C-alpha positions in Angstrom: 109.2 72.6 111.0 110.0 72.4 107.3 109.3 69.8 104.6 109.7 69.3 100.8 106.8 69.3 98.3 107.6 68.7 94.7 111.2 69.6 95.5 110.3 72.9 97.0 110.6 73.9 100.7 107.5 74.4 102.8 107.7 75.6 106.3 105.2 75.3 109.1 105.6 77.8 111.9 103.6 78.5 115.0 103.7 82.1 116.3 101.7 84.6 118.2 99.5 87.2 116.5 101.8 89.9 117.8 104.9 88.4 116.3 103.1 87.8 113.0 102.1 91.5 112.8 105.6 92.7 113.8 107.2 90.4 111.2 109.2 88.6 113.9 109.4 85.3 112.1 112.4 83.1 111.6 111.9 82.0 108.0 114.7 79.9 106.5 116.5 81.8 103.7 114.9 85.1 104.4 117.0 88.2 103.9 116.2 89.5 107.4 114.7 86.7 109.5 113.6 89.2 112.2 111.5 91.4 110.1 109.3 89.8 107.4 106.4 92.1 106.4 103.0 90.9 105.5 101.3 91.8 102.2 97.7 91.4 101.0 97.9 90.8 97.2 95.8 93.2 95.1 93.7 90.4 93.7 92.4 89.3 97.1 88.8 89.9 97.9 88.0 92.9 100.1 88.0 92.8 103.9 84.4 92.0 104.9 84.2 91.0 108.5 81.3 92.7 110.3 80.0 93.1 113.8 78.7 89.5 114.0 82.1 88.0 113.3 83.9 90.4 115.6 81.4 89.6 118.5 81.8 85.9 117.9 85.6 86.0 117.9 85.8 88.2 121.1 83.3 86.0 122.8 85.3 82.8 121.9 88.6 84.4 123.2 86.9 85.5 126.5 85.4 82.0 127.0 88.8 80.5 126.3 90.5 82.7 128.9 88.0 82.0 131.6 88.0 78.3 131.1 90.2 76.6 133.7 90.7 73.6 131.5 92.8 75.6 129.0 95.6 75.9 131.5 96.7 79.3 130.3 97.3 78.0 126.7 97.1 80.5 123.9 93.9 80.8 122.0 94.3 79.2 118.6 93.2 81.3 115.6 93.8 78.5 113.0 96.2 78.3 110.1 97.3 80.8 107.5 98.6 80.0 104.1 101.4 82.4 103.0 103.6 82.7 99.9 107.1 84.0 100.7 108.5 85.7 97.6 111.9 86.5 99.1 111.0 89.8 100.7 107.5 89.6 102.0 104.8 87.1 103.0 101.8 87.3 100.7 98.6 86.2 102.4 96.8 83.6 100.3 94.3 82.4 102.9 93.5 84.2 106.2 93.4 87.9 105.4 90.1 88.4 107.2 91.6 87.1 110.5 94.9 88.9 110.0 93.2 92.2 109.3 91.1 91.8 112.4 94.2 91.1 114.4 95.8 94.3 113.0 92.7 96.3 114.0 92.8 94.8 117.5 96.5 95.6 117.8 96.0 99.3 116.9 92.9 99.6 119.2 94.8 98.2 122.1 98.1 99.8 121.3 99.9 96.4 121.4 101.5 96.7 118.0 102.0 99.9 116.1 104.4 99.3 113.2 102.1 97.2 110.9 102.7 97.8 107.2 99.5 96.3 105.7 98.1 98.2 102.7 94.4 98.1 101.6 93.6 99.5 98.2 90.0 98.4 98.0 87.4 101.1 98.9 85.2 98.4 100.4 88.1 97.2 102.6 88.8 100.8 103.7 85.2 101.4 104.6 84.8 98.2 106.6 88.1 98.8 108.4 87.0 102.3 109.5 83.7 100.8 110.7 85.3 97.9 112.6 88.0 100.2 114.1 85.3 102.5 115.5 83.4 99.4 116.8 86.4 98.1 118.6 87.4 101.5 119.9 84.0 101.9 121.6 84.8 98.6 123.5 88.4 99.2 124.2 88.2 99.1 128.1 86.6 95.6 128.0 89.0 94.4 125.3 92.1 95.4 127.4 90.9 92.9 130.1 90.4 90.0 127.7 92.6 90.3 124.6 96.4 90.0 124.5 97.9 89.4 121.0 100.8 87.6 122.6 98.4 84.9 123.8 96.7 84.4 120.4 98.4 81.8 118.1 98.5 81.1 114.4 100.0 78.2 112.5 101.7 79.5 109.3 102.0 77.3 106.2 104.7 79.1 104.2 105.5 78.1 100.6 108.1 79.4 98.2 105.9 78.9 95.1 102.5 80.5 94.5 101.0 77.4 93.1 102.1 75.4 96.1 100.3 77.9 98.3 97.1 77.4 96.3 97.5 73.6 96.5 97.6 73.8 100.3 94.6 76.1 100.2 92.6 73.6 98.2 93.6 70.4 100.1 93.3 72.0 103.5 89.8 73.3 102.9 88.4 70.2 101.0 88.4 68.4 104.4 86.4 71.0 106.2 83.2 73.0 105.8 84.6 76.5 106.2 84.7 77.3 102.5 82.1 77.1 99.7 82.7 75.1 96.5 83.7 78.1 94.4 86.3 79.1 97.0 88.0 75.7 96.7 87.9 75.4 92.9 89.6 78.7 92.6 92.8 77.2 94.1 92.5 74.2 91.7 92.4 76.3 88.6 95.0 78.9 89.6 97.5 76.0 90.1 96.8 75.0 86.5 97.8 78.3 84.9 101.4 79.4 84.5 103.1 81.0 87.4 103.5 84.3 85.6 99.7 84.3 84.9 98.5 83.4 88.3 98.2 86.9 89.7 96.3 88.0 86.6 93.9 85.1 86.8 93.5 85.4 90.5 92.5 89.0 90.1 90.1 87.9 87.3 88.6 85.4 89.6 88.1 87.8 92.5 86.5 90.4 90.1 83.8 87.8 89.4 82.5 88.2 92.9 80.2 85.7 94.5 79.8 82.7 92.2 77.5 80.5 94.3 74.3 81.3 92.5 75.6 80.9 88.9 77.5 77.7 89.9 74.3 76.2 91.2 72.4 77.2 88.0 75.2 75.6 85.9 75.1 72.4 88.0 71.4 72.1 87.3 71.9 72.6 83.6 74.7 70.0 83.5 73.2 67.4 85.8 69.5 67.5 84.9 69.6 65.9 81.4 67.8 63.0 79.9 70.7 60.9 78.5 73.0 61.2 81.5 71.0 62.3 84.5 72.8 62.9 87.8 71.4 63.6 91.3 72.1 67.0 93.0 72.2 67.0 96.8 69.5 69.3 98.2 70.6 72.7 99.4 70.5 71.8 103.1 73.2 69.2 102.6 76.0 71.8 102.5 79.0 69.4 102.6 77.7 67.0 99.8 76.7 69.9 97.6 80.0 71.6 98.0 81.8 68.3 97.2 79.7 68.0 94.1 80.7 71.5 93.0 84.4 70.7 93.6 84.1 67.4 91.7 82.3 68.9 88.7 84.3 72.1 88.3 87.7 71.0 89.6 88.5 67.3 90.1 86.8 66.1 86.9 88.2 68.8 84.6 90.8 67.8 82.0 94.3 68.9 81.2 93.7 70.3 77.7 93.6 73.8 76.2 90.9 76.5 76.5 88.2 75.3 74.1 84.7 76.8 73.7 82.4 74.2 72.1 79.4 75.5 70.3 77.4 75.5 67.1 77.1 77.6 64.1 74.9 77.7 61.0 76.1 77.7 57.4 74.0 79.8 55.1 74.3 78.2 51.6 74.0 80.4 48.5 72.6 79.3 45.1 76.0 79.7 43.6 77.4 77.0 45.8 79.1 79.4 48.3 78.3 79.6 52.0 78.6 81.9 55.0 79.1 80.9 58.6 77.0 82.6 61.2 77.6 82.3 65.0 74.8 83.1 67.4 76.2 81.6 70.6 77.8 83.7 73.3 80.9 81.5 73.7 80.9 78.3 75.7 78.3 75.5 75.7 76.7 75.1 79.1 77.2 71.3 79.1 80.6 71.2 77.4 83.6 69.3 78.9 86.0 71.6 80.8 89.7 71.7 81.3 91.6 73.0 84.3 93.0 76.5 84.4 92.1 79.1 81.7 89.2 77.1 80.3 87.1 76.7 83.4 87.9 80.3 84.6 86.8 81.7 81.3 83.7 79.4 81.2 82.6 80.6 84.7 83.4 84.2 83.9 81.2 84.1 80.8 78.2 82.6 82.6 78.7 84.9 85.6 78.5 87.8 83.1 75.3 86.4 81.5 73.8 85.7 84.9 74.3 89.3 86.1 73.3 90.9 82.8 70.1 88.9 82.2 69.0 87.9 85.6 70.4 89.3 88.8 71.1 92.9 87.7 69.5 93.5 84.3 70.1 96.9 82.8 68.8 96.4 79.2 67.2 99.5 77.7 67.0 97.8 74.4 65.0 94.9 76.0 62.5 96.8 78.1 59.8 94.1 77.9 62.2 91.4 78.9 63.6 93.4 81.8 60.1 94.2 83.1 59.1 90.6 83.0 62.3 89.4 84.9 61.7 92.1 87.5 58.2 90.9 88.0 59.2 87.2 88.1 61.8 87.7 90.7 59.2 89.1 93.1 56.9 86.0 93.0 56.7 84.3 96.4 56.9 80.6 97.1 58.8 79.9 93.9 62.4 79.7 95.0 63.1 76.1 93.8 61.4 76.8 90.5 63.4 80.0 90.1 66.6 77.9 90.3 65.4 75.8 87.3 64.4 78.9 85.4 67.8 80.4 85.9 69.4 77.3 84.4 67.1 77.3 81.5 67.7 81.0 80.9 71.5 80.6 80.9 71.2 77.7 78.5 69.0 79.5 76.1 71.1 82.7 76.1 74.4 80.9 75.7 72.9 79.1 72.7 70.8 81.8 71.0 71.9 85.1 72.5 69.2 87.7 72.7 67.1 86.3 69.8 63.5 86.7 70.8 64.6 86.7 74.4 61.4 88.1 75.9 59.3 85.5 74.1 61.7 82.8 75.3 61.6 83.9 78.9 57.7 83.8 79.0 57.5 80.5 77.3 60.0 79.0 79.7 58.1 80.6 82.6 54.8 78.8 81.5 56.6 75.4 81.6 58.9 75.9 84.6 56.4 77.6 86.9 53.7 75.1 86.1 54.5 73.3 89.3 53.3 76.3 91.2 49.7 75.6 90.0 49.8 71.8 89.4 50.8 71.1 93.0 48.2 71.2 95.7 50.3 73.4 98.0 54.0 74.1 98.3 56.6 73.3 95.7 59.2 71.2 97.5 62.8 71.0 96.4 62.7 67.3 95.4 59.7 67.8 93.1 61.8 70.0 90.8 64.3 67.3 89.5 61.3 64.9 89.4 59.6 67.4 87.1 62.7 67.7 84.9 62.8 63.9 84.5 59.2 64.0 83.3 59.6 67.1 81.2 63.2 67.4 80.1 63.0 71.2 79.4 66.8 71.7 79.5 67.2 69.1 76.8 64.5 70.8 74.7 66.7 73.9 74.7 69.9 72.0 74.1 68.4 70.0 71.2 67.0 72.9 69.4 68.8 74.4 66.4 66.6 77.6 66.3 64.5 79.6 68.8 61.4 78.6 66.8 62.2 74.9 67.2 62.7 75.5 71.0 59.4 77.4 71.2 57.5 74.6 69.4 58.6 72.1 72.1 57.7 74.6 74.9 54.3 75.3 73.4 53.6 71.6 73.2 53.7 71.3 77.0 50.3 70.9 78.6 49.6 73.1 81.6 47.4 71.6 84.3 45.9 73.4 87.3 45.1 71.6 90.6 42.1 73.5 92.0 43.2 73.0 95.6 43.8 76.2 97.6 42.6 78.6 94.9 39.6 79.7 97.0 41.7 80.9 100.0 44.3 83.6 100.6 47.1 81.1 99.9 50.5 81.6 98.3 49.2 79.6 95.3 46.3 81.9 94.8 48.4 85.0 95.2 50.7 83.7 92.5 47.8 83.1 90.1 46.4 86.5 90.9 49.8 88.1 90.0 50.0 86.1 86.7 46.5 87.0 85.7 47.2 90.7 86.3 50.6 90.7 84.6 49.4 88.9 81.4 46.0 90.7 81.6 44.0 87.4 81.4 40.3 88.1 81.3 39.2 85.7 84.0 37.7 86.0 87.5 39.0 84.1 90.6 36.0 81.8 90.3 37.3 80.7 86.9 40.9 80.0 87.9 40.6 76.2 88.1 39.1 75.9 84.6 40.3 78.9 82.7 43.8 79.8 84.0 45.6 77.2 82.0 44.0 77.7 78.6 44.0 81.5 78.9 47.7 81.7 79.9 48.7 79.2 77.3 46.9 81.1 74.6 48.4 84.4 75.7 51.9 83.1 75.6 51.5 81.2 72.4 50.2 84.3 70.7 53.2 86.4 71.6 54.6 88.1 68.5 57.8 86.5 67.3 
């Protein structure tokens, strides 16, 4: 079946996994309709299927074959989105399944002339592991797997941006992909055709974006003047739709703009000098489709890795030691999400200026819920806390670190005495804080002395 989209032909073909791997596809306009090779573009993410995915796939195929209701029908492996460039089919969506089919084909000896190439060392390592895994089960596989009885639907486009359009629209209606996977397609369609491979590779090089996207959402949604509700993490579909809306559907059509602030140092002779301290993009700035959002996410992903997830900062030893300690605190996962948003906001605005001091002052405020609550910190209490104490706005409204610190220091830390006399998560947290900040108090004094001692210790940090 074929159709027209924006004046360009799009074909939909159903074929077996064996015919796909052999390239036996009748594509309209192909040079050789009986031999169309598959290609995995270099910017695609590595092959990553592991034992669990293999076991599930093989179990599903076996269950299908033994189900009398299937009536001998082929087992359906889903749809693939492919870009036909005139000589080969580039896999835009589906490389994990196609690669697995190729491994099965080699293991069972059903197809031998497959021309797929894998440059990524991670892909090569996983392929070797999976091939060995399948080979150890070859006798059982021969009885249940026949690639001629496994079917794909192929969506074949002539233009790369059409392929990404189908990728986006197909997966917006399901739950298979995360938000960052879907917004990738939206923004690659917005860049020029010649730049798409370059920006697709740039996107893949960013790695997993879920954590930084959630931190950015908190920074953009939890604000005093225009507060917005974020779905809780258990609501996967609404949360993913929120990500797609914020970072794809609501982005504009303009150029790549990085909004920010600078300071003008005025001289006595009337002259002035402009000084920039920001890293690049403003966390809450409006975004445009294509280059703008890709560069925005790339910058914050870099900041997230450098200053939070994988810090390697020999010039900021005290800061790194504090972050390593903080990430090991138990029962603080929801507070950590808010802290990440605050940290990204501060660094994007002030860079490394007094970063260790900033991190500790932010900690006193953000993690106050760990001691002001009776027991656990529930997810819904975090946005409620931000509504009462708009800490993200305190950062965004500050022109200097000193001004930000003044607002943070003004926060009043309160301790609820509940569960401080037992071996609770709350008490273990207080024990760890007391030890780290070397607070001269005993467990019997936690209820009355923890708040003033910690507040004094952090306020007195050298600037």
